[in-house]
C-alpha positions in Angstrom: -0.5 -57.1 200.6 0.7 -57.1 197.2 1.3 -55.0 194.3 2.8 -53.9 191.3 6.5 -53.3 190.5 7.8 -52.3 187.0 10.8 -52.7 185.1 12.6 -50.6 182.5 14.0 -51.1 179.3 15.9 -48.8 177.5 16.9 -49.4 173.8 17.4 -53.1 173.6 18.0 -54.5 169.7 14.6 -55.3 168.6 15.1 -59.0 168.3 18.3 -60.1 169.7 18.8 -64.0 169.0 18.1 -64.8 172.6 16.7 -67.9 171.5 20.1 -68.8 170.7 21.8 -68.1 173.8 19.5 -69.7 176.2 19.8 -69.2 180.1 18.1 -71.6 181.9 16.8 -70.9 185.6 19.5 -73.5 187.2 22.1 -71.0 185.6 20.4 -67.5 186.7 22.1 -66.1 189.8 19.6 -66.2 192.8 19.9 -63.0 194.4 17.6 -60.4 196.1 18.0 -58.2 192.8 19.7 -55.0 194.2 21.1 -54.2 190.3 19.7 -50.5 189.4 18.1 -50.3 185.7 17.9 -46.8 186.6 20.5 -44.7 185.8 20.4 -43.1 182.0 23.4 -45.1 180.7 21.4 -48.8 181.7 20.6 -50.3 178.6 18.4 -53.0 180.7 15.1 -53.5 178.4 11.9 -53.3 180.8 8.3 -54.7 180.6 5.3 -54.1 182.8 2.8 -56.6 182.2 -0.2 -57.7 183.8 -1.4 -61.2 184.0 -5.4 -61.2 183.5 -8.0 -64.0 183.1 -11.7 -65.6 184.2 -11.4 -67.1 187.5 -9.4 -70.5 187.9 -8.0 -69.9 183.8 -4.5 -70.5 186.0 -3.2 -66.9 186.4 -1.3 -67.2 189.6 -0.2 -70.7 188.3 1.6 -69.2 185.5 3.0 -66.6 187.5 4.9 -68.7 190.2 6.1 -71.2 187.1 7.3 -67.5 185.6 9.2 -66.6 189.1 10.8 -70.1 188.6 12.4 -70.1 185.7 13.7 -66.7 185.7 15.3 -67.8 189.4 12.9 -65.5 191.5 11.9 -68.4 193.7 13.5 -71.6 194.6 10.5 -73.8 194.5 6.7 -74.3 193.0 4.0 -74.4 195.4 0.3 -74.8 193.7 -2.5 -72.9 194.4 -4.4 -75.6 196.4 -1.5 -77.6 196.3 -1.2 -80.7 199.0 2.0 -78.9 200.7 -0.3 -76.5 202.1 2.1 -73.3 200.8 0.2 -72.2 198.5 1.3 -70.1 195.3 4.1 -66.9 196.1 1.3 -64.6 194.8 -1.3 -65.1 197.3 0.4 -64.0 200.3 -3.0 -63.3 202.4 -4.1 -65.9 204.5 -7.8 -65.6 203.1 -6.5 -66.1 199.1 -4.6 -69.1 200.5 -7.6 -70.8 202.0 -10.1 -69.6 199.5 -7.9 -70.9 196.6 -8.6 -67.4 195.1 -6.8 -64.3 194.3 -8.4 -61.2 196.1 -5.9 -58.1 195.6 -3.4 -57.9 192.7 0.4 -58.6 193.7 3.7 -57.2 192.3 6.6 -59.0 191.7 9.6 -58.5 189.6 12.1 -60.7 187.9 14.8 -61.2 185.0 14.7 -62.9 181.8 17.6 -63.0 179.7 18.7 -59.3 179.3 15.3 -57.9 180.6 13.6 -57.1 183.7 9.8 -57.8 183.7 7.6 -56.4 186.2 4.3 -58.1 186.7 1.2 -58.1 188.1 -1.1 -61.1 188.8 -5.0 -59.9 188.9 -8.2 -61.6 190.5 -10.3 -63.4 188.2 -14.0 -63.0 190.0 -16.2 -60.0 189.0 -16.3 -59.0 192.6 -12.8 -57.7 192.7 -12.8 -56.2 188.9 -11.0 -52.9 190.2 -7.7 -54.4 190.8 -7.7 -55.4 187.4 -9.1 -52.0 186.3 -6.3 -50.2 188.4 -3.6 -52.6 187.3 -4.6 -52.1 183.6 -4.6 -48.3 183.8 -0.8 -48.2 184.8 1.1 -51.2 183.0 2.1 -51.3 179.2 1.0 -54.9 178.1 -1.2 -57.7 179.3 -1.2 -61.3 178.8 -4.6 -62.4 178.7 -4.9 -66.3 179.9 -7.7 -68.7 178.3 -8.9 -72.0 179.7 -8.2 -74.4 176.7 -11.2 -76.3 177.7 -13.7 -73.4 178.4 -12.4 -71.0 176.3 -13.8 -67.2 176.2 -15.8 -67.0 179.5 -17.7 -64.0 181.3 -14.6 -62.4 182.7 -12.6 -62.8 179.6 -15.1 -60.4 178.3 -14.3 -58.0 181.1 -11.0 -58.1 181.4 -10.7 -57.5 177.1 -13.0 -54.3 177.8 -10.5 -53.0 180.4 -7.8 -54.0 177.8 -9.3 -52.0 175.5 -10.3 -48.9 177.6 -6.7 -47.9 178.2 -5.7 -49.2 174.9 -3.4 -52.1 176.6 -1.6 -54.3 173.9 -1.8 -58.0 174.6 -0.8 -61.5 174.2 -2.9 -65.0 174.8 -2.2 -67.7 176.4 -4.3 -70.7 176.0 -3.4 -72.3 179.3 -4.6 -76.1 180.3 -3.8 -78.1 176.9 -3.0 -80.9 179.2 -7.1 -81.1 180.3 -9.7 -83.5 178.8 -11.6 -81.7 176.2 -9.4 -79.1 175.4 -9.4 -77.4 172.1 -7.0 -74.1 171.6 -8.3 -73.5 168.1 -12.3 -73.1 169.1 -10.5 -70.7 171.5 -9.1 -68.6 169.0 -11.8 -68.8 167.3 -13.9 -67.1 170.4 -11.1 -64.9 170.9 -12.4 -63.7 167.0 -16.0 -64.1 167.2 -16.5 -62.8 171.0 -14.1 -60.5 171.5 -13.2 -59.1 167.7 -9.6 -59.6 168.2 -7.3 -60.2 165.0 -5.8 -63.5 166.7 -3.7 -66.0 165.4 -1.6 -68.8 166.7 2.3 -67.9 167.1 2.6 -72.0 168.2 0.8 -75.3 167.9 0.6 -77.5 170.5 2.3 -80.9 170.5 -0.5 -83.1 171.3 -3.3 -82.5 173.7 -5.1 -83.6 176.9 -2.5 -86.6 178.3 -0.5 -86.9 175.4 0.8 -82.7 175.5 4.4 -82.8 175.0 5.7 -79.2 174.0 4.8 -76.6 171.1 5.9 -75.9 167.8 7.0 -72.1 167.2 5.4 -71.0 164.0 7.7 -68.4 163.5 11.1 -70.3 164.0 9.4 -73.1 162.6 11.3 -75.6 165.1 9.8 -77.9 167.9 10.1 -77.3 171.5 10.0 -80.0 174.3 10.1 -79.1 178.3 12.4 -82.0 179.8 13.9 -82.1 183.6 12.0 -82.7 187.0 10.1 -79.0 186.6 10.2 -78.7 182.5 13.3 -76.1 183.2 15.4 -77.8 180.3 14.1 -77.5 176.5 15.0 -79.3 173.7 14.6 -77.7 170.6 14.2 -80.2 167.4 12.5 -80.5 163.9 9.3 -80.5 163.5 7.7 -84.0 163.3 7.1 -85.1 159.9 3.5 -86.0 160.4 2.4 -82.0 162.0 4.4 -80.3 158.8 1.1 -80.2 156.9 -0.2 -78.5 159.8 2.7 -76.3 160.5 2.3 -74.9 156.8 -1.3 -74.6 157.3 -1.5 -72.7 160.6 2.4 -70.4 159.5 0.2 -69.4 156.4 -3.0 -68.3 158.6 -0.9 -66.3 160.3 0.8 -64.6 158.0 -2.6 -64.0 156.6 -4.0 -62.7 159.5 -0.9 -60.2 160.2 -1.2 -59.1 156.4 -4.7 -57.8 157.2 -2.9 -55.6 160.1 0.6 -54.6 158.6 1.5 -53.6 155.2 4.9 -55.1 154.8 3.5 -58.4 155.5 0.5 -57.5 153.0 2.9 -56.9 150.5 4.6 -60.3 151.0 1.3 -62.3 151.0 0.0 -60.1 147.5 3.4 -61.4 146.1 2.8 -64.9 147.7 6.0 -64.8 149.3 7.2 -66.1 152.6 8.7 -63.1 154.7 11.8 -64.4 156.9 11.6 -64.5 160.8 12.7 -61.3 161.5 10.8 -59.4 159.2 7.8 -61.3 160.7 8.6 -61.0 164.4 9.2 -57.0 163.4 5.6 -56.8 162.2 4.1 -58.9 165.0 5.4 -56.6 167.2 4.3 -53.5 165.6 1.0 -54.2 165.4 0.9 -55.9 168.8 1.7 -52.5 170.0 -0.9 -50.8 167.7 -3.5 -53.1 169.7 -4.1 -54.5 165.8 -3.1 -58.1 166.3 -3.0 -60.8 169.0 -0.3 -63.4 169.3 -1.6 -66.7 170.8 0.6 -68.9 172.8 -0.2 -72.3 174.2 1.0 -74.9 176.9 0.0 -75.7 180.5 1.4 -73.8 183.2 0.4 -76.6 185.6 2.5 -79.3 183.6 5.3 -77.0 183.2 4.9 -76.7 179.5 5.0 -73.1 177.4 5.9 -70.9 180.1 9.3 -69.6 178.8 8.4 -69.5 174.9 5.6 -66.7 176.5 8.6 -65.2 178.4 10.6 -65.0 175.3 6.9 -63.6 173.5 6.9 -60.9 176.4 10.2 -59.4 175.7 9.3 -59.4 171.8 6.0 -58.4 171.2 4.9 -56.3 174.0 6.1 -52.7 174.7 8.7 -51.0 176.6 7.6 -47.6 178.6 8.5 -45.5 175.9 6.7 -47.4 173.1 3.0 -47.2 174.8 2.1 -43.7 174.5 0.6 -42.1 177.7 -1.1 -38.4 178.1 -1.4 -35.6 181.2 -4.0 -33.5 181.3 -2.6 -30.0 181.4 -5.2 -28.2 184.3 -4.2 -24.5 183.4 -5.3 -25.1 179.7 -8.6 -26.7 180.1 -7.6 -30.1 180.6 -5.6 -30.6 177.5 -4.0 -33.5 176.8 0.1 -33.7 176.8 2.0 -36.5 175.9 4.1 -37.3 178.5 7.7 -37.9 177.6 9.2 -40.9 179.4 12.6 -39.5 179.9 14.5 -39.6 183.4 15.7 -36.0 182.8 12.4 -34.5 182.4 10.0 -33.0 185.4 8.2 -36.0 187.7 5.1 -37.2 186.9 3.7 -40.2 188.7 0.1 -41.7 189.6 -0.6 -43.3 193.1 -2.8 -45.9 192.1 -3.2 -48.2 195.1 -3.0 -47.8 198.7 -2.3 -50.3 201.3 -2.4 -50.5 204.9 0.9 -52.5 206.1 1.9 -52.7 210.3 4.5 -49.7 209.1 1.6 -47.5 207.8 0.2 -46.2 204.2 2.0 -48.2 201.2 1.5 -46.2 198.3 2.0 -47.9 195.0 3.1 -45.2 192.5 4.1 -45.5 188.9 6.4 -42.8 187.4 5.8 -41.9 183.8 8.5 -39.5 183.0 11.3 -37.9 185.6 12.7 -39.8 188.8 12.0 -40.4 192.2 15.2 -40.3 194.7 14.9 -41.1 198.5 15.4 -37.6 200.2 13.8 -35.9 197.8 10.3 -34.0 198.2 7.8 -34.4 195.7 4.1 -32.6 195.7 0.7 -33.8 195.1 -0.8 -31.8 192.4 -4.2 -31.8 193.8 -3.9 -30.9 197.4 -0.4 -28.6 196.8 1.1 -30.3 199.7 4.7 -31.8 199.7 6.3 -34.4 201.0 9.7 -36.1 201.5 10.8 -39.8 200.6 12.0 -41.5 203.5 11.1 -45.0 201.9 11.3 -46.8 198.5 10.7 -50.1 197.7 10.2 -52.8 195.0 7.5 -55.1 195.7 8.2 -59.4 195.4 4.3 -60.2 196.4 4.5 -59.2 200.1 8.0 -59.1 200.5 10.0 -56.0 200.2 13.2 -54.5 198.6 14.4 -51.3 199.7 15.8 -49.1 196.2 17.4 -45.7 196.2 15.8 -44.4 193.2 13.3 -45.3 190.7 13.2 -43.9 186.7 10.3 -43.4 184.4 8.6 -46.5 183.9 9.3 -47.9 187.1 6.2 -49.4 189.7 7.4 -48.8 193.2 6.2 -48.6 196.6 6.3 -45.9 199.3 5.9 -45.4 202.7 4.9 -41.9 204.7 3.0 -40.9 201.6 -0.5 -39.4 202.7 -2.8 -39.2 199.5 -6.0 -40.8 197.7 -6.5 -43.4 195.2 -5.5 -42.0 191.6 -3.8 -38.9 192.6 -0.7 -37.2 190.6 2.6 -36.4 191.8 5.3 -34.0 190.4 8.4 -32.0 191.7 6.7 -29.0 192.2 7.5 -27.7 188.4 4.3 -29.7 186.8 0.5 -28.5 187.0 -0.6 -31.4 185.0 -2.2 -34.7 186.4 -2.7 -38.2 185.0 -6.2 -39.1 184.1 -8.4 -41.5 186.5 -9.5 -44.8 186.0 -13.3 -46.2 185.5 -14.7 -47.2 188.5 -17.9 -49.3 188.4 -21.2 -48.8 190.3 -21.6 -51.1 192.9 -24.2 -53.5 192.7 -25.1 -54.7 196.7 -25.6 -53.4 199.8 -25.5 -54.8 203.1 -26.4 -53.8 206.8 -23.2 -54.4 209.3 -22.5 -53.7 212.8 -20.0 -55.0 215.1 -21.5 -57.8 217.4 -19.8 -56.2 220.5 -20.2 -52.0 220.8 -17.0 -51.9 222.4 -15.4 -52.6 219.1 -17.1 -49.3 217.6 -13.9 -47.8 217.1 -11.8 -50.6 215.3 -14.7 -51.1 213.0 -15.2 -47.6 212.0 -11.0 -48.0 211.6 -11.2 -51.2 209.2 -14.2 -49.1 207.1 -12.0 -46.1 206.4 -8.4 -48.4 205.6 -10.9 -50.2 203.4 -13.0 -47.7 201.7 -9.2 -46.0 201.0 -7.8 -49.1 199.1 -10.9 -50.1 197.7 -12.9 -47.1 195.6 -16.0 -50.3 194.8 -16.4 -50.6 198.4 -18.6 -47.4 199.4 -19.8 -46.9 203.3 -22.6 -44.6 204.3 -24.8 -43.9 207.4 -28.7 -44.7 206.6 -29.9 -41.3 207.8 -33.3 -43.1 209.2 -32.4 -46.2 210.7 -28.6 -45.1 211.6 -27.6 -48.5 210.2 -23.8 -48.5 208.5 -24.6 -49.7 204.7 -21.6 -51.4 203.1 -22.0 -51.7 199.0 -19.9 -53.6 196.8 -19.6 -55.6 193.7 -21.1 -58.6 194.9 -21.6 -61.4 198.0 -18.4 -62.4 197.4 -16.8 -58.8 197.9 -18.7 -58.0 200.8 -17.9 -61.2 202.6 -14.2 -61.1 202.1 -14.3 -57.3 203.9 -16.6 -59.0 206.7 -13.4 -61.8 207.3 -11.0 -59.3 206.9 -12.1 -56.9 209.7 -12.7 -60.4 211.7 -9.1 -61.5 210.9 -7.0 -57.9 210.6 -9.1 -56.1 213.6 -10.4 -58.5 215.7 -14.4 -57.2 215.0 -17.2 -59.5 214.4 -19.7 -58.6 212.6 -23.7 -59.0 212.3 -25.1 -58.4 209.1 -28.6 -57.8 207.7 -30.1 -59.1 204.7 -28.4 -58.0 201.5 -30.1 -54.9 199.7 -30.0 -54.7 195.8 -29.3 -51.0 194.4 -32.2 -50.4 192.7 -33.4 -47.4 190.3 -36.2 -45.1 189.5 -37.0 -44.0 186.0 -40.2 -42.5 184.2 -41.9 -43.4 181.5 -43.8 -40.4 180.4 -43.5 -37.0 180.0 -45.2 -35.0 182.3 -45.8 -31.0 183.2 -45.5 -29.4 186.7 -46.4 -26.1 188.5 -45.2 -26.2 192.1 -45.7 -23.6 194.7 -43.7 -23.8 197.8 -45.3 -21.7 200.7 -43.9 -21.5 204.1 -44.8 -18.8 206.3 -43.1 -18.8 210.1 -42.1 -15.7 212.1 -40.5 -13.4 210.1 -39.4 -14.1 206.5 -41.0 -17.1 205.4 -40.3 -19.4 202.0 -41.4 -18.7 198.9 -40.9 -20.2 195.0 -42.8 -21.4 192.1 -41.1 -23.6 189.5 -42.9 -24.4 186.0 -41.7 -26.8 183.5 -41.6 -30.7 182.6 -40.2 -33.6 183.2 -39.5 -36.3 180.3 -37.7 -39.6 180.3 -34.3 -39.9 178.5 -32.9 -42.7 176.2 -29.8 -45.0 177.5 -28.2 -43.3 174.4 -28.7 -39.9 175.6 -27.2 -41.1 178.6 -24.3 -42.7 177.5 -23.3 -39.2 175.1 -24.1 -37.1 178.5 -21.9 -39.3 180.6 -24.7 -39.5 183.3 -28.1 -40.6 184.1 -29.9 -37.3 184.1 -30.1 -34.0 182.9 -30.9 -30.5 183.9 -32.0 -27.8 181.3 -32.6 -24.2 181.8 -35.0 -22.8 179.4 -36.3 -19.5 181.6 -37.2 -16.3 179.7 -37.1 -13.0 181.5 -36.3 -12.3 185.2 -39.3 -14.1 187.0 -37.1 -16.4 188.6 -33.7 -14.4 189.6 -30.8 -16.2 187.7 -28.8 -16.0 190.6 -31.6 -19.1 191.7 -30.9 -20.9 189.1 -28.2 -22.8 190.5 -30.4 -23.4 193.5 -33.0 -25.2 191.3 -30.2 -27.1 189.5 -29.3 -28.3 193.3 -33.1 -29.2 194.2 -33.0 -31.6 191.2 -29.9 -33.1 191.7 -32.0 -33.9 195.4 -34.7 -35.4 194.0 -32.1 -37.6 191.8 -30.8 -38.7 195.1 -33.9 -40.2 196.6 -36.9 -40.6 194.2 -40.6 -40.7 195.3 -41.1 -44.3 195.2 -38.7 -46.5 197.2 -36.1 -43.2 198.0 -33.7 -44.8 195.3 -31.4 -43.0 192.9 -33.3 -42.1 189.6 -31.7 -42.1 186.4 -33.1 -41.2 182.8 -35.0 -38.5 183.9 -34.4 -34.9 182.0 -35.9 -32.1 183.6 -36.7 -29.1 182.0 -37.3 -25.7 184.0 -39.4 -22.9 181.7 -40.9 -20.2 184.7 -41.8 -19.8 187.8 -42.2 -16.9 190.3 -40.2 -15.4 193.3 -41.0 -13.1 196.2 -39.2 -9.8 197.2 -38.4 -11.0 200.7 -39.2 -14.7 201.3 -37.5 -16.2 198.4 -34.2 -17.7 198.8 -31.7 -20.5 198.1 -33.2 -22.8 200.1 -36.8 -22.0 198.8 -36.0 -22.7 195.3 -33.8 -25.8 196.1 -36.7 -27.1 198.3 -39.3 -26.2 195.8 -37.7 -27.9 193.0 -36.6 -31.4 194.8 -40.9 -31.2 195.7 -41.7 -30.9 192.0 -39.7 -33.8 190.8 -40.4 -36.1 193.1 -44.6 -35.1 193.3 -44.3 -34.9 189.3 -42.5 -38.5 189.3 -45.4 -40.3 190.6 -47.8 -39.1 188.0 -45.1 -39.6 184.9 -45.7 -43.5 184.7 -42.6 -44.2 187.2 -41.4 -47.2 187.4 -38.5 -49.2 189.5 -35.5 -50.7 188.0 -33.3 -53.7 189.7 -29.8 -54.8 188.4 -29.7 -57.8 186.0 -26.8 -60.1 186.2 -25.3 -62.0 183.5 -24.6 -65.4 184.6 -22.3 -67.8 183.4 -23.4 -71.3 184.7 -20.8 -74.4 183.9 -21.8 -77.7 185.0 -21.0 -81.7 184.0 -24.0 -82.4 181.4 -25.9 -84.7 183.3 -27.1 -81.8 185.7 -28.2 -79.5 182.9 -31.8 -80.2 183.7 -32.1 -79.5 187.4 -29.7 -76.4 186.8 -31.8 -74.9 184.2 -35.0 -75.3 186.0 -33.5 -73.9 189.2 -32.3 -70.9 187.0 -36.0 -70.5 185.7 -37.2 -70.7 189.3 -35.2 -67.8 190.1 -36.7 -65.5 187.1 -33.5 -66.2 184.7 -33.4 -65.7 181.1 -31.8 -68.3 179.8 -30.0 -67.0 176.8 -27.8 -70.2 175.2 -26.7 -73.4 176.2 -23.8 -75.0 174.9 -22.1 -78.6 175.2 -18.4 -78.6 174.8 -16.7 -80.9 172.1 -16.8 -83.9 173.8 -19.9 -83.6 175.5 -18.8 -84.2 179.1 -19.7 -80.3 179.9 -22.5 -77.5 179.6 -21.9 -73.7 179.7 -25.4 -72.0 180.3 -25.7 -68.0 179.6 -28.7 -66.5 181.7 -29.7 -62.9 182.6 -31.3 -63.0 186.1 -32.1 -60.6 188.6 -29.4 -59.6 191.1 -32.3 -60.2 194.0 -32.8 -63.9 192.7 -29.1 -64.2 193.2 -28.7 -64.5 196.7 -27.9 -68.1 198.0 -27.0 -69.6 194.5 -23.7 -70.3 195.3 -24.7 -73.3 197.9 -28.1 -74.2 195.7 -25.5 -74.9 192.6 -23.4 -77.2 194.6 -26.1 -79.1 196.0 -27.3 -79.7 192.5 -24.4 -80.5 190.8 -22.6 -82.6 193.7 -20.1 -79.8 194.3 -18.9 -79.9 190.6 -20.8 -77.1 189.1 -19.3 -73.5 189.1 -21.1 -70.0 188.2 -19.7 -66.4 187.8 -21.8 -63.1 187.2 -21.1 -59.6 186.2 -23.3 -56.7 186.3 -25.0 -56.6 183.0 -28.0 -53.6 183.0 -30.8 -52.3 185.2 -34.4 -53.2 183.9 -38.2 -52.7 185.3 -39.1 -54.9 187.7 -42.4 -56.7 187.4 -45.4 -54.3 188.6 -46.4 -56.8 191.7 -42.8 -56.8 192.7 -42.8 -53.0 192.4 -46.2 -52.8 194.5 -44.4 -54.9 197.4 -41.3 -52.6 197.3 -43.6 -49.6 197.5 -45.4 -51.0 200.2 -42.5 -51.7 202.2 -40.8 -48.2 201.7 -44.1 -47.2 203.0 -44.3 -49.2 206.1 -40.5 -48.6 206.7 -40.8 -44.9 206.3 -44.1 -44.9 209.0 -42.2 -46.9 211.4 -39.5 -44.3 211.5 -41.8 -41.2 211.9 -43.6 -43.3 214.7 
């Protein structure tokens, strides 16, 4: 398994002329890096970067080239290469078979005078949590875009994640050797769709089959990639026929930069040209401030443009000290406190990923300040448990290199630490926690059980391990049917875990029909006055609640940060104050299991206004039950609706198949949002909103409709109302299932 490592840079002169003294892969020592970058006197710069993009944009291929050029690996193996070896970063058999990345993988390398920790992340929306947790702990990112397809659905998701954690990024327009590639269209999409202040710092020399290299707009020179694997860089003059184009694009770069940077704006207004160092310093400042995105170009598969991108990572992305990080002070109402990123300060480290290996649990940790040293003890801030560090390793995909210590800014992995994902560790003197990450809600569920009942223990162990390492995978046992239900981010997500159970735990599984996560809501305000009376021998149960329920708008839900609200507007003591919390718990019970089909309820505000209690028979349980029944009962009268998840589906197909594919989406109740033909007319991109319940089996249908040439991706968009006939059908099924269970 694989994950992150990171490198540390201390004060590197901002722009050393490392262009002049290029070190090629052939001259780099090819050792298992036992270099120490951690002592306070070490001046080695460090970059922690993630490589993120849409499916099949070339992330893993780009990482493979970076490892080759930095001397970390001796040979290049492609993701779906004919040699069958597969890319270094795709270490799981399942990844190599499917030709996709499932788990984020970490590695580290050295480029000139800097260390770079790299995380290669998955592109499928099903594994979006891997991207989320990588970006949570990284200081910079490379957003890879396909030169033909440009900004795609998962590019939008990755962009949202980068903005959520304020991650500075470079963009790399890949696949410029492909037919129909157009980097200028991609840059326009970055500006229009992602609303980024992006500008090219390179322009390609030739496109499609004629793509030979790039022109550096900052240094104003051409770069050609020679040698068997593009490892020899040839610098030269700008070709005569491209000088006008270079002048135009350089002015565009300065203009875009002037929008964000005052120093460059001054040059621009005075109609002067900034020198190279001034321009680089401004690009670095504004990239780190997330106000500018420099765009690099090339073709990773054809070994073009990778080395200048590495220079860009060093020149423009921040070192750990330059990226602001905050801890929350538990003793002071979780007030944010800036993290220093100094080795000498008390330790603060975040466990962000867990991995089960043959040697036990491997915990990936980002050190924010202080140092981790082998043999020292660290404390889990959440539980107060102390643990001694027996092994610290640095990861290179699934290979490990043992180290003695790790300083602030590093990402390392450790054995022998029992903790949950996103827990904070200190050396005992700190009572602060690092903020957690955003975890999206699952959209699809599947009933699953082992084929052989004798494998029940292995089945439970596998699920326990998977849920610990992946917060988007949820497991619950249906209280009525006693079935094990697993929920996740999509068909592929659940499929992969079922396949991993078979391979890693030898547990064959039987799966039921996938279930969609429906929700329930109301459309009108409705008053309630509900009495709960139960008389048995001795003290009975008595509670009365009065109030109303009303719908909440999406804006109100966003503002509150939750999908329902309880308001207590009681005056006097008709309901004794000690029972208010029981009423709220009862309302929460009703929100967990709605009245229509037993699904979660959203968009409902419950207001308690009055009630009554009995001196003997009233209790916490009586009020809790009373409130739950009151809300469920009243929901039935408040024009209730069932909501279903709708997915944003992006389909890419050859233009010849457009008619049949659109018709198939219409049959699945899809709403076509747009249909764009690419520049040369050979391909079409269709964007549609389709209910998730209608998307099962779509991958097989699309392949048969397009002779295997079509691709699609989807991500959760929102929950919307189901049609009236579908609602009645769902309610009927729910009632039948309940009657069956009762009998």
